[in-house]
C-alpha positions in Angstrom: 0.1 0.0 0.0 1.4 3.5 -1.0 2.4 5.8 1.7 0.1 8.6 2.4 0.7 11.7 0.4 2.3 14.9 2.0 0.8 18.3 0.8 2.9 21.2 -0.1 1.5 24.7 -1.2 3.5 27.5 -2.4 2.1 30.9 -1.2 4.9 33.1 -1.2 4.0 35.4 -4.4 3.6 39.0 -4.1 0.1 38.9 -6.0 1.1 41.8 -7.8 -1.4 41.1 -10.9 -4.3 41.2 -8.5 -3.7 44.4 -6.7 -5.3 46.5 -4.9 -6.9 43.2 -3.7 -3.6 42.0 -2.3 -2.3 45.3 -0.9 -2.6 44.0 2.7 -2.7 40.3 2.5 -1.3 37.4 0.1 -3.2 36.5 -3.0 -3.8 32.8 -1.7 -5.8 34.6 1.3 -8.3 36.3 -0.9 -11.7 35.0 0.4 -13.9 33.2 -2.1 -17.4 33.5 -0.5 -16.0 34.1 3.1 -13.2 31.7 3.0 -9.7 32.3 1.8 -8.8 30.2 -1.1 -5.8 28.9 0.7 -8.1 27.4 3.3 -9.8 25.7 0.3 -6.9 24.1 -0.7 -6.0 22.8 2.6 -9.5 21.3 2.7 -9.4 19.7 -0.6 -5.8 18.0 -0.1 -7.5 17.0 3.5 -10.9 15.6 2.4 -10.2 14.3 -1.2 -6.5 13.3 -0.8 -6.5 12.0 2.6 -3.2 14.4 3.4 -2.9 15.0 7.2 0.5 16.7 6.8 1.0 19.9 4.8 4.0 22.2 4.2 2.9 25.9 3.3 5.8 27.9 1.8 4.9 31.4 2.7 6.7 35.1 1.9 4.7 38.1 1.3 2.6 38.8 4.3 3.6 35.6 5.8 2.0 36.4 9.2 -1.4 36.5 7.6 -1.1 32.9 6.6 0.6 31.7 9.8 -1.9 33.6 12.1 -5.0 32.0 10.0 -3.8 28.5 10.2 -1.8 28.2 13.4 -0.5 24.6 13.4 -3.3 23.2 11.5 -5.1 21.2 14.2 -8.2 23.4 13.7 -8.5 22.3 10.0 -7.7 18.5 10.9 -3.9 18.6 9.7 -0.6 18.9 10.7 0.8 22.3 9.1 4.5 23.3 8.8 5.6 26.6 7.4 8.6 27.6 5.6 9.8 31.1 4.7 10.6 32.0 1.1 12.9 35.0 1.5 14.1 34.9 -2.1 10.9 35.6 -4.0 12.8 36.4 -7.1 13.8 32.8 -7.5 10.1 31.6 -8.3 7.9 29.0 -7.8 10.9 26.0 -8.3 12.8 27.6 -5.2 9.2 27.7 -3.1 9.0 23.8 -4.1 12.7 23.2 -3.3 12.2 24.7 0.2 9.7 22.0 1.2 12.5 19.3 1.1 13.1 19.4 4.7 9.9 18.4 5.8 9.2 15.8 2.8 10.5 12.3 2.4 7.9 10.8 0.4 5.6 11.3 -2.7 4.0 14.6 -2.4 1.0 16.9 -3.8 1.5 20.1 -4.8 -1.2 22.5 -5.7 -0.6 26.1 -6.3 -2.3 28.7 -3.8 -3.8 31.0 -6.4 -5.9 28.2 -8.2 -9.5 27.5 -7.3 -11.0 24.3 -7.8 -15.0 23.7 -7.2 -16.5 20.1 -7.3 -13.4 18.9 -8.8 -12.3 14.7 -9.3 -8.8 15.4 -7.3 -9.7 12.4 -5.3 -9.0 10.0 -8.3 -5.5 10.7 -8.1 -5.7 8.0 -5.1 -6.7 5.4 -7.4 -4.6 2.4 -8.2 -2.0 2.9 -10.8 -1.9 6.7 -10.6 1.0 7.0 -8.1 4.8 5.9 -8.8 5.7 8.4 -11.6 8.6 10.8 -11.3 5.7 13.6 -11.5 2.1 13.6 -12.4 0.7 17.0 -13.7 -2.8 18.0 -13.8 -4.4 19.1 -17.0 -7.8 20.1 -18.2 -9.3 20.3 -21.5 -10.6 23.9 -22.2 -12.8 25.6 -24.8 -10.7 29.0 -24.1 -7.3 28.3 -25.7 -6.0 31.9 -24.5 -5.9 30.2 -21.1 -3.0 27.9 -22.3 -1.0 30.6 -23.5 -0.7 32.3 -20.3 0.2 29.0 -18.4 1.7 26.0 -20.1 0.6 23.4 -22.8 1.0 19.8 -22.4 1.8 17.2 -25.4 0.9 13.7 -24.6 1.5 10.2 -25.8 -1.4 8.1 -24.2 -1.5 9.2 -20.7 2.4 10.0 -20.9 3.6 13.5 -21.3 6.1 14.1 -24.0 6.4 18.1 -23.6 5.5 20.9 -21.2 5.6 24.3 -23.2 5.6 27.3 -20.8 3.4 30.2 -22.3 3.3 28.8 -25.7 3.0 30.8 -28.9 1.4 28.0 -31.0 -1.1 25.5 -29.6 -1.3 21.8 -30.7 -4.3 21.0 -28.4 -6.8 22.0 -26.2 -5.0 21.0 -22.8 -4.3 23.4 -20.1 -1.5 22.4 -17.6 -2.9 23.3 -14.4 -1.0 23.9 -10.7 -1.8 20.4 -9.4 1.2 18.0 -9.0 2.3 14.9 -7.7 6.0 14.5 -7.4 8.5 11.8 -6.1 10.9 13.2 -3.8 13.5 12.7 -6.5 12.3 16.2 -7.7 14.2 18.0 -4.8 17.6 16.5 -6.4 17.0 17.6 -9.7 16.0 21.1 -8.4 19.2 21.5 -6.6 21.3 20.6 -9.4 19.2 23.4 -11.5 19.7 26.2 -9.1 23.4 25.0 -9.0 23.8 25.4 -12.6 21.6 28.3 -13.2 23.7 31.4 -14.0 21.4 33.9 -12.9 19.9 32.1 -9.9 16.3 31.4 -11.5 15.0 28.5 -12.7 11.9 27.9 -14.6 9.8 25.2 -13.1 7.8 23.9 -16.0 10.9 24.4 -18.3 12.7 22.2 -15.9 9.7 19.4 -15.9 10.0 19.7 -19.7 13.6 18.7 -19.7 13.1 15.7 -17.4 10.5 14.6 -19.9 13.0 14.7 -22.8 15.4 13.0 -20.6 13.1 10.2 -20.5 11.6 10.7 -16.8 8.2 9.4 -16.5 5.9 12.2 -16.4 2.0 11.3 -16.6 -1.1 13.4 -17.1 -4.1 13.5 -14.7 -7.2 14.8 -16.3 -8.9 17.4 -13.7 -12.7 17.8 -13.9 -13.7 20.8 -11.9 -15.1 24.4 -12.3 -11.5 26.2 -12.2 -10.1 29.5 -12.4 -6.6 30.7 -11.8 -7.1 34.0 -9.7 -4.9 36.6 -10.9 -6.8 39.7 -11.4 -10.6 41.1 -10.2 -12.3 39.1 -12.9 -10.8 36.0 -12.1 -11.7 36.5 -8.4 -15.2 37.1 -9.2 -15.2 34.0 -11.5 -14.3 32.1 -8.5 -16.9 33.2 -6.6 -19.4 32.7 -9.4 -18.1 29.1 -9.9 -19.0 28.1 -6.3 -22.3 30.0 -6.2 -23.4 28.4 -9.6 -22.5 24.6 -8.3 -24.0 25.1 -5.0 -26.8 27.4 -5.8 -29.5 24.4 -6.4 -29.2 23.6 -2.8 -28.8 27.1 -1.1 -30.9 28.2 1.5 -32.8 31.3 1.2 -34.5 33.4 3.9 -36.8 36.4 3.8 -36.2 38.8 6.3 -39.3 41.5 6.5 -38.6 44.6 8.2 -41.4 46.2 10.4 -42.0 49.3 12.4 -44.4 47.0 14.6 -48.0 48.5 13.7 -48.4 47.8 9.9 -51.9 47.2 9.0 -51.5 45.2 6.1 -48.7 42.8 7.7 -51.2 39.7 7.0 -51.6 40.7 3.6 -48.0 41.1 2.9 -46.9 38.1 4.8 -49.3 36.0 2.9 -48.0 37.2 -0.5 -44.6 36.5 0.3 -45.2 32.9 1.7 -46.4 32.2 -2.1 -42.5 32.5 -3.0 -41.2 29.1 -3.5 -37.8 29.4 -3.1 -38.1 30.6 0.5 -36.8 28.2 3.2 -37.9 30.8 5.9 -39.6 33.9 6.4 -38.5 36.2 9.5 -40.2 39.4 10.7 -38.0 41.7 12.9 -40.4 44.0 15.1 -39.5 46.3 17.9 -40.3 45.1 21.8 -43.3 47.5 21.3 -45.4 46.0 18.4 -49.0 44.8 17.7 -48.4 42.4 15.1 -46.0 39.6 16.3 -48.7 37.5 17.2 -50.4 37.6 13.9 -47.3 37.0 11.9 -46.4 34.1 14.2 -49.9 32.5 13.6 -49.1 32.5 9.8 -45.9 30.4 10.4 -43.4 33.3 10.2 -40.3 33.4 12.5 -40.6 36.5 14.7 -37.6 38.0 15.8 -38.5 40.6 18.8 -35.6 43.0 19.4 -34.8 44.2 22.6 -36.3 47.7 24.1 -33.2 49.5 23.3 -33.0 48.3 19.9 -35.5 50.6 17.8 -34.0 52.1 14.7 -33.7 50.4 11.1 -30.2 49.7 11.1 -29.6 48.5 14.4 -32.8 46.3 14.1 -32.0 44.6 10.8 -28.2 43.8 12.6 -30.2 42.2 15.4 -31.9 40.1 13.0 -29.4 39.4 10.6 -26.9 38.1 13.3 -29.6 35.3 13.9 -30.2 34.0 10.9 -28.4 30.8 9.7 -29.3 30.8 6.0 -26.8 31.0 2.8 -28.7 34.1 1.3 -31.1 36.8 2.8 -33.7 38.9 1.1 -34.6 42.2 2.8 -37.9 43.6 2.3 -40.5 45.5 4.0 -43.6 44.6 5.8 -46.0 46.9 4.0 -45.4 45.1 0.5 -43.7 48.0 -1.0 -41.8 45.4 -3.2 -43.8 42.5 -4.7 -42.9 39.0 -4.2 -42.4 38.3 -7.8 -39.4 40.5 -7.8 -37.3 38.3 -5.7 -36.8 36.4 -8.9 -35.0 39.7 -10.3 -32.6 39.6 -7.1 -32.0 35.8 -7.5 -31.2 36.1 -11.2 -28.1 38.3 -10.5 -27.1 37.0 -7.0 -24.6 34.1 -8.3 -22.7 37.1 -10.0 -22.8 39.4 -7.3 -22.0 39.6 -3.3 -25.1 42.1 -3.0 -27.8 42.9 -5.3 -29.9 45.9 -4.5 -32.9 47.6 -5.8 -33.5 50.8 -7.5 -37.0 52.5 -7.3 -36.2 55.3 -9.7 -37.5 53.7 -12.9 -40.6 55.7 -13.2 -42.7 52.9 -15.3 -42.0 50.5 -12.3 -43.6 52.9 -9.7 -46.9 51.4 -9.3 -50.0 53.7 -9.1 -50.6 54.9 -5.7 -46.8 54.7 -4.9 -45.7 57.5 -2.7 -42.1 58.1 -4.1 -42.2 61.8 -4.2 -40.4 63.6 -7.1 -37.9 65.5 -4.2 -37.3 62.2 -2.6 -36.6 60.5 -5.8 -33.9 63.2 -6.7 -32.5 63.1 -3.3 -31.8 59.5 -3.7 -30.4 59.8 -7.2 -28.3 62.8 -5.8 -26.8 60.4 -3.0 -26.3 57.6 -5.1 -24.3 59.4 -7.8 -22.3 60.8 -5.0 -21.6 57.8 -3.6 -20.6 56.6 -7.0 -18.3 59.5 -7.8 -16.7 59.0 -4.3 -16.1 55.2 -5.0 -15.5 55.5 -8.6 -12.4 53.5 -8.8 -14.7 50.6 -7.5 -17.0 50.6 -10.3 -20.1 50.6 -8.7 -23.1 52.3 -10.7 -25.9 53.4 -8.4 -29.2 55.4 -8.9 -31.1 54.8 -5.5 -29.5 54.8 -2.1 -32.6 54.5 0.1 -34.1 51.1 -1.5 -34.2 48.5 1.2 -35.2 45.6 -1.1 -32.0 43.7 -1.6 -30.2 40.2 -1.8 -27.0 39.6 0.3 -24.9 36.4 0.6 -24.6 35.7 4.6 -20.8 35.3 3.8 -20.4 38.6 2.4 -22.6 40.1 5.4 -20.1 38.4 7.7 -17.0 39.9 6.3 -18.5 43.5 6.4 -20.4 43.3 10.0 -17.8 44.5 12.1 -17.7 47.9 10.3 -21.8 48.1 10.0 -22.4 50.8 12.7 -25.3 52.9 11.3 -28.4 52.8 13.7 -31.1 54.5 11.3 -31.9 54.3 7.7 -28.4 55.3 6.5 -27.6 51.4 7.3 -28.7 50.4 3.9 -25.9 53.0 2.5 -23.5 51.8 4.9 -24.1 48.2 3.5 -23.1 49.2 0.0 -20.3 51.2 1.1 -18.8 48.3 3.1 -19.1 46.0 0.2 -17.5 48.2 -2.2 -14.6 49.0 0.3 -13.9 45.5 0.3 -14.2 45.3 -3.3 -17.5 43.1 -3.5 -19.4 43.1 -6.3 -22.7 45.2 -6.0 -25.3 45.2 -8.9 -28.3 47.2 -8.9 -31.4 46.4 -10.7 -34.9 48.2 -11.2 -37.6 46.8 -9.0 -41.4 47.6 -9.0 -42.5 50.0 -6.1 -45.5 50.9 -4.4 -45.6 52.1 -0.9 -49.1 53.0 0.6 -48.1 52.8 4.3 -46.3 55.7 6.3 -45.1 53.4 9.2 -41.4 53.2 8.1 -41.2 56.6 6.1 -42.8 58.9 8.8 -39.5 58.1 10.8 -37.1 58.1 7.9 -38.2 60.2 5.1 -36.8 63.6 6.2 -34.1 66.3 5.8 -32.3 64.6 8.7 -32.0 61.2 7.0 -30.8 62.9 4.1 -27.7 64.8 5.9 -27.0 61.6 8.0 -26.3 59.8 4.8 -24.2 62.6 3.4 -22.3 62.5 6.5 -21.7 58.8 6.4 -20.6 59.0 2.7 -17.9 61.6 3.6 -16.8 60.0 6.9 -16.5 56.4 5.6 -14.8 57.7 2.3 -12.4 60.4 3.8 -12.1 60.3 7.7 -11.2 56.6 8.4 -8.2 56.4 6.1 -10.3 53.8 4.2 -9.3 54.2 0.5 -8.5 50.7 0.0 -9.6 48.7 2.7 -8.0 45.1 2.9 -10.3 42.4 1.6 -11.6 40.6 4.7 -11.2 37.0 5.4 
């Protein structure tokens, strides 16, 4: 029986191409739906490859990685850290640094590659082990990816050539950052560095030379939703890949905000209960309310706030902190937003961390709605101001006050510590904190009809306008947050 594999994860790079996301943390620690990608690789090795000992090679912002993982016990593995102080020597040097902890076959997975629903477990099948090296490959439709990585030529399952950043392509096989090596690779790396004139060894080129010298290097076909995280778009693609795969079994909750004395709450809740995708409906009410009993009779879970929690923002925080679902839709108890528009939010939520509605499309403001022209203009003005202040973050907005939105709870938890607004400005603060973390926020037009004064009697006034205005300037200029690090 073959010895258990050891894991080696090179995570020393500067992450230059993915800046500013990596300005304050290693690229490998960028969160994919709330979990650092490096943690995902550790869990992949543990769960699919039965690896219990992992070497992580750190460099840039090494303390972030070491503090997160510790000795690995919290993740069910033993982790050893090795510092790479010569980042200019590249990937080959990081792999070589692992030799002091590795005496058997080992698996390397690059820390900037994200695999969702992969078949890595097949590397443990009989006949897969024993070669000098095994390289993961994937058939791709977009062959431009191969030009950015490396090409693989095969004779059966045996690799005959590995070509770094090829100019011409002979097939559609993309070389991946998944490898299994014999410990003999360390001797070859030592010789290559000893012979190098400039102290640098191109890793894939070295493997190609080993091929041509007759070493047995085989291919392992990876099936997965895969992305190499090297810029903003690839980071969003990694998030989408996981959300798309898991979306069919996601758990969606509807959180209905109430001032506590709405006259039409039964009508609203009955309408929302007809939405098929909802796993649960919550109603958040103040301690002083007249609707909790009626809502509970309809099977709605009522979250009654303590007496000191009375304003919009603090009530929503109180409720969100007590909801354990993948995704939450926020709405109001007066049925200002129809249940059918929940599908609109869900249509975009795989693409974004936060989807917010806008009530500024005149054709969608239903007869009887009371979004007055002055109120509409104030919301547009504040939205455009936010857009300008966060221009580099590429948000496009027309309505800051719309409370109808969908958010992944993993995204909410990342920003939770900085959500401090007590009143209606909380809705704006949520968008701002998402932008500061360079999350993707999408605004979509929704139907709107508000015939209740319960919420707007308290918040539709000049004080709210100036509180939002102040919040925008404080968040942007007064806290040194021009480029908040992405939370983990």
